[in-house]
C-alpha positions in Angstrom: -80.2 77.6 -121.5 -83.3 78.0 -118.7 -86.6 77.2 -120.0 -88.1 80.0 -122.4 -91.7 81.0 -121.8 -93.3 83.0 -124.2 -96.6 84.8 -123.3 -96.8 87.6 -126.2 -99.6 85.8 -128.1 -102.1 86.2 -124.7 -105.3 88.2 -125.3 -105.1 89.3 -121.8 -103.0 89.9 -118.7 -104.7 87.0 -117.1 -103.8 84.8 -119.9 -100.3 85.9 -119.9 -100.2 84.6 -116.2 -102.2 81.5 -116.9 -99.6 80.4 -119.8 -96.6 81.4 -117.4 -98.1 79.7 -114.6 -98.8 76.1 -116.6 -95.7 76.0 -118.1 -93.4 77.1 -115.0 -95.7 75.2 -112.5 -92.8 72.8 -111.2 -90.2 75.7 -111.2 -92.7 78.0 -109.2 -93.1 75.3 -106.7 -89.3 75.0 -106.4 -89.3 78.5 -105.8 -92.2 78.2 -103.0 -90.0 75.5 -101.1 -87.1 77.4 -101.3 -88.7 80.7 -99.7 -90.9 78.9 -97.4 -87.5 77.6 -95.8 -85.6 81.0 -95.9 -88.6 82.8 -94.5 -88.7 80.1 -91.8 -85.1 81.0 -91.0 -86.4 84.6 -90.4 -89.2 83.3 -87.8 -91.9 83.8 -90.8 -93.8 80.8 -91.4 -95.3 80.3 -95.3 -98.8 81.2 -94.5 -97.8 84.2 -92.5 -95.6 85.1 -95.6 -98.6 84.5 -97.9 -100.7 87.0 -95.6 -98.1 89.6 -95.7 -97.7 89.4 -99.3 -101.1 90.3 -100.1 -101.2 93.3 -98.3 -99.3 94.8 -101.2 -102.1 93.8 -103.6 -103.4 97.4 -103.6 -100.3 99.0 -104.2 -99.4 96.7 -107.2 -102.9 97.5 -108.5 -102.0 101.1 -108.3 -99.0 100.7 -110.3 -100.4 98.6 -112.9 -103.8 96.6 -112.3 -103.0 94.2 -115.4 -99.9 93.0 -113.1 -102.5 91.3 -110.4 -104.3 90.1 -113.2 -101.4 88.4 -114.4 -100.6 86.9 -111.1 -104.1 85.6 -110.6 -103.6 84.0 -113.5 -100.2 82.6 -112.8 -102.0 81.2 -109.5 -104.5 79.5 -111.5 -102.0 77.9 -113.9 -99.5 76.8 -111.7 -101.9 75.4 -109.0 -100.7 77.6 -106.3 -102.4 80.4 -104.1 -102.4 84.1 -104.9 -100.9 84.4 -101.4 -98.1 82.4 -102.4 -97.3 84.1 -105.9 -97.8 87.5 -103.9 -95.1 86.2 -101.1 -92.4 85.6 -104.3 -93.2 88.6 -105.6 -92.8 90.2 -102.3 -90.1 88.6 -100.8 -87.5 91.4 -100.6 -90.1 93.2 -98.7 -90.9 90.2 -96.4 -87.2 89.5 -95.5 -86.3 91.5 -92.3 -83.3 94.1 -92.7 -81.1 91.6 -91.4 -82.0 88.6 -93.2 -82.7 86.3 -90.4 -84.1 86.4 -86.6 -82.1 86.5 -83.5 -84.7 84.0 -81.9 -84.2 80.3 -83.1 -87.5 79.3 -81.5 -89.1 81.6 -83.7 -87.7 79.6 -86.5 -88.2 76.1 -85.2 -91.9 77.0 -84.8 -92.2 78.8 -88.5 -90.7 75.3 -89.9 -93.1 73.4 -87.6 -96.1 75.3 -89.1 -94.6 74.8 -92.8 -94.3 70.9 -91.9 -98.2 71.1 -90.5 -99.5 72.7 -93.6 -97.6 70.1 -95.7 -95.1 72.0 -97.4 -91.8 69.9 -98.1 -88.4 71.1 -96.5 -85.4 71.0 -98.9 -83.2 70.8 -95.8 -83.4 67.9 -93.7 -81.5 69.7 -91.0 -79.9 73.0 -90.7 -78.3 75.1 -88.1 -80.3 78.3 -87.6 -77.1 80.5 -86.6 -75.9 79.9 -90.2 -79.1 80.4 -92.4 -78.8 82.8 -95.4 -77.5 86.0 -93.9 -76.4 88.0 -97.4 -77.4 88.3 -100.8 -74.7 89.4 -103.5 -74.8 90.9 -107.1 -71.8 92.9 -108.7 -73.1 95.1 -111.8 -71.7 97.3 -114.3 -73.2 99.9 -116.9 -71.1 101.1 -119.9 -72.1 104.5 -121.5 -71.6 104.8 -125.3 -69.0 107.2 -124.6 -66.8 104.5 -122.8 -67.8 101.4 -125.1 -65.8 99.9 -127.5 -68.7 99.6 -130.2 -70.5 103.1 -129.3 -73.6 101.6 -127.6 -74.3 101.3 -123.9 -74.3 98.0 -121.9 -75.2 96.5 -118.9 -74.1 93.5 -117.0 -74.3 91.8 -113.5 -73.9 88.6 -111.8 -77.1 87.3 -110.0 -75.5 85.7 -106.6 -78.3 84.1 -104.5 -78.9 80.4 -103.2 -77.3 78.1 -105.6 -80.6 76.2 -105.2 -82.8 78.7 -107.3 -80.7 78.1 -110.4 -83.2 75.3 -110.8 -86.2 78.0 -110.5 -85.0 80.5 -113.4 -86.8 80.9 -116.5 -86.5 83.4 -119.5 -89.8 85.2 -119.9 -91.1 86.8 -122.9 -93.9 89.1 -122.0 -95.3 92.9 -122.7 -95.8 96.0 -120.7 -98.7 98.3 -121.0 -97.1 100.2 -123.9 -97.2 96.9 -125.9 -93.4 96.6 -126.4 -92.0 93.3 -125.7 -89.7 92.3 -122.6 -87.4 89.5 -122.2 -86.5 88.6 -118.5 -84.3 86.2 -116.8 -86.3 85.6 -113.3 -87.0 83.2 -110.9 -90.3 81.3 -111.5 -93.4 82.8 -110.3 -91.8 86.3 -110.3 -93.2 89.1 -112.6 -89.6 90.0 -113.5 -86.1 90.5 -112.7 -83.0 91.2 -114.9 -83.9 92.1 -118.3 -84.2 94.2 -121.7 -86.9 95.3 -123.9 -87.3 95.8 -127.7 -86.5 99.6 -127.2 -82.9 98.5 -125.8 -83.8 99.4 -122.2 -82.0 97.2 -119.9 -82.2 96.7 -116.2 -80.6 94.6 -113.4 -81.2 94.3 -109.8 -78.7 94.5 -106.6 -80.4 93.6 -103.2 -79.6 96.4 -100.7 -81.0 96.2 -97.2 -82.3 99.3 -95.2 -83.1 99.8 -91.7 -86.3 100.8 -93.1 -87.2 97.6 -94.9 -90.9 96.8 -94.5 -91.8 99.6 -92.5 -94.3 100.9 -95.3 -96.7 99.0 -98.0 -94.5 100.7 -101.1 -94.1 99.2 -104.4 -92.5 95.8 -104.3 -89.1 95.7 -106.2 -89.9 92.8 -108.6 -93.0 94.6 -109.4 -91.0 98.2 -109.9 -88.7 95.9 -112.5 -91.3 95.0 -114.5 -93.1 98.4 -114.3 -89.5 99.8 -115.5 -89.2 97.3 -118.3 -91.9 99.0 -120.0 -89.6 102.0 -120.0 -87.8 103.6 -123.4 -84.7 105.1 -121.6 -83.3 106.0 -118.6 -85.1 109.3 -118.8 -88.2 107.9 -118.6 -87.4 105.5 -115.9 -86.1 108.3 -113.8 -89.7 109.8 -114.3 -91.5 107.1 -113.2 -89.5 106.5 -110.4 -90.7 110.1 -109.2 -94.0 109.6 -110.1 -94.2 106.6 -108.0 -92.8 108.2 -105.1 -94.1 112.0 -105.3 -97.2 111.7 -107.9 -98.8 108.6 -106.5 -97.1 108.9 -103.3 -96.6 104.8 -102.9 -92.6 105.0 -102.4 -91.0 101.9 -102.2 -91.3 98.6 -99.8 -87.8 97.6 -99.5 -84.0 98.5 -100.6 -82.6 97.9 -103.9 -80.4 99.0 -106.6 -81.5 99.0 -109.8 -78.8 99.6 -112.9 -80.1 100.7 -116.1 -79.0 101.3 -119.7 -80.6 102.4 -122.8 -80.3 102.6 -126.5 -79.4 106.3 -126.5 -76.2 105.4 -125.1 -76.9 106.3 -121.1 -76.1 104.2 -117.8 -77.3 104.9 -114.2 -77.9 103.4 -111.2 -80.9 104.2 -109.1 -81.0 103.1 -105.3 -84.5 102.6 -104.0 -85.6 102.7 -100.5 -88.5 103.3 -97.9 -87.0 106.7 -97.5 -86.7 107.5 -101.0 -84.5 106.8 -103.9 -81.3 108.7 -105.2 -79.4 108.3 -108.7 -75.7 107.4 -108.9 -74.3 109.0 -111.9 -71.5 107.1 -114.3 -67.6 108.2 -113.5 -65.7 108.5 -116.6 -68.8 106.7 -118.5 -69.0 103.8 -116.2 -71.3 102.8 -112.9 -70.7 99.8 -110.9 -72.5 98.8 -108.0 -72.8 95.9 -105.6 -74.9 95.5 -102.2 -74.7 98.7 -100.0 -75.8 102.3 -100.3 -73.3 104.6 -101.9 -75.6 107.6 -102.6 -75.1 110.2 -100.2 -78.7 110.8 -99.4 -79.6 107.2 -98.4 -76.1 106.0 -96.8 -77.9 106.6 -93.5 -80.4 104.0 -94.2 -77.7 101.1 -94.3 -78.9 98.0 -92.3 -76.1 95.9 -90.5 -74.7 93.1 -92.8 -73.4 89.7 -92.2 -69.9 89.0 -91.9 -69.7 86.9 -95.2 -70.9 90.1 -97.3 -68.0 91.3 -99.5 -69.8 94.2 -101.1 -67.2 96.7 -100.3 -64.1 94.8 -101.7 -66.3 93.5 -104.9 -67.4 97.3 -105.5 -63.4 98.3 -105.3 -62.8 95.2 -107.9 -65.3 96.2 -109.8 -63.8 99.8 -109.9 -60.7 98.5 -111.2 -62.5 96.8 -114.1 -64.4 100.1 -114.7 -60.7 101.9 -115.5 -60.5 99.5 -118.5 -62.2 101.7 -120.7 -63.2 101.1 -123.6 -65.2 98.4 -122.5 -67.2 95.7 -125.0 -68.5 92.4 -124.7 -65.0 90.4 -123.9 -64.4 92.8 -121.2 -68.0 92.6 -119.3 -67.3 88.9 -119.7 -64.0 89.1 -117.9 -65.5 91.2 -115.4 -68.0 89.0 -114.4 -65.4 86.0 -114.3 -63.2 87.6 -111.6 -62.4 85.2 -109.1 -59.6 87.3 -107.7 -60.9 87.0 -103.9 -61.7 83.5 -103.8 -65.2 82.9 -102.6 -65.9 86.3 -101.9 -65.1 87.4 -105.5 -67.3 88.7 -108.1 -67.5 85.3 -109.5 -68.5 83.5 -106.8 -68.3 79.6 -106.5 -70.2 77.9 -103.8 -68.1 77.6 -100.8 -68.3 73.8 -99.6 -67.3 74.9 -95.8 -70.4 76.6 -95.8 -73.7 75.2 -94.7 -76.1 74.7 -97.7 -78.5 76.9 -96.2 -76.2 79.9 -96.3 -74.2 79.1 -99.3 -74.2 82.1 -101.8 -73.3 82.0 -105.3 -73.1 83.4 -108.8 -76.3 81.7 -109.9 -76.2 83.1 -113.2 -74.4 85.7 -115.4 -76.0 88.4 -117.9 -74.7 90.7 -120.6 -77.1 92.7 -122.3 -76.2 95.0 -125.6 -78.8 98.0 -125.6 -78.4 98.7 -129.5 -79.3 96.4 -131.3 -80.8 94.7 -128.2 -79.2 91.5 -127.5 -78.8 89.5 -124.4 -76.4 86.7 -123.1 -76.5 84.4 -120.0 -74.0 82.2 -118.4 -76.4 79.3 -116.9 -74.1 78.7 -113.8 -70.9 79.9 -112.5 -69.6 82.5 -115.0 -66.2 81.2 -114.7 -67.3 77.6 -115.5 -69.4 78.0 -118.5 -69.7 80.2 -121.6 -72.4 83.1 -122.0 -75.1 81.8 -124.5 -77.1 84.1 -126.9 -80.8 84.2 -125.8 -83.3 85.1 -128.5 -85.1 88.0 -127.3 -88.9 88.6 -127.7 -88.7 91.3 -130.4 -87.0 90.3 -133.5 -83.2 91.0 -132.9 -81.7 92.9 -136.1 -78.2 91.0 -135.5 -77.8 87.6 -134.3 -75.7 87.7 -131.3 -72.8 85.0 -130.8 -71.4 82.9 -128.0 -69.0 84.5 -125.5 -66.5 81.5 -125.1 -65.1 80.7 -122.2 -61.8 82.4 -122.6 
């Protein structure tokens, strides 16, 4: 299992960050090295990425001032600059809509600037033509009505650079309401995929909008942490509306946030700099991949690379969604689907693709909303079991492992 970091005993947000930074120091550095190279492939050197990340400070403070205190503590604890932590938490907003630059000389210049600043590079050499162009994830939310056991579920594979498996941590933290949160996230980031003590679960599918980076809206990883303090889909919907309309902040980049709650609901919220929209379940199940599907946002779609299998994976996920009622075993089967080879829902790394552009299923996650429980596959899900993750709050029933078959 990935390292577990518990910050629940902290006396303040700053101390939470301090604990996180100290315990995840080496993994945070791993994240920095990974994203320094990825940003360089986009023509952005690390110093510029840090500068861009710091521009979101006032936005984050308006969402939750404690989160900025936590980031400052994390910087202190890890020995990183605040700018580096901001670059990690705003990485989706900093990345250009197409994920790469059309001008290789900009990439070479960015990498040279990183070298001059003393940043290590994880690749001895790379073809800038093959830099990572696509992120992939497949998610399924199951309502109580479509569930075998009468409660809602949320499951997804998190597909990204396999290198970032070594940066993952399980973070136990808390929100402003005081309720505890467990999230699987990249070290240095406030949250990603997780569940809280109320049984509200969220995931993440990266999307790409033509307007990504056009405004200083709420960064998606800050949004995920903010929503993990919700108690229901209804409350999450209200918070999205408040961020968009009441505070007028909006969102800095596009993503899909699948959600499920202990009241038996499941839904997907697509967000973008142009606004947000909701995808309701069909026959009790909602599935999503990496392109816009809500009618009001489909026009926001940025061009995608040839390696993106989003549409075919969505079709395959739709077939799994028909297999109701769906339970724990069905979700594990869904996340292990390899029916389309290297472009499947369960994606093994393609050895013919250069390391800098090799996408794989870094981890698989299944979450039960009532009683709250989480299982994580710590590698490509077809290769390993889904192991139970102890949650930050006391779990009323002890989850059991989901075997390989």
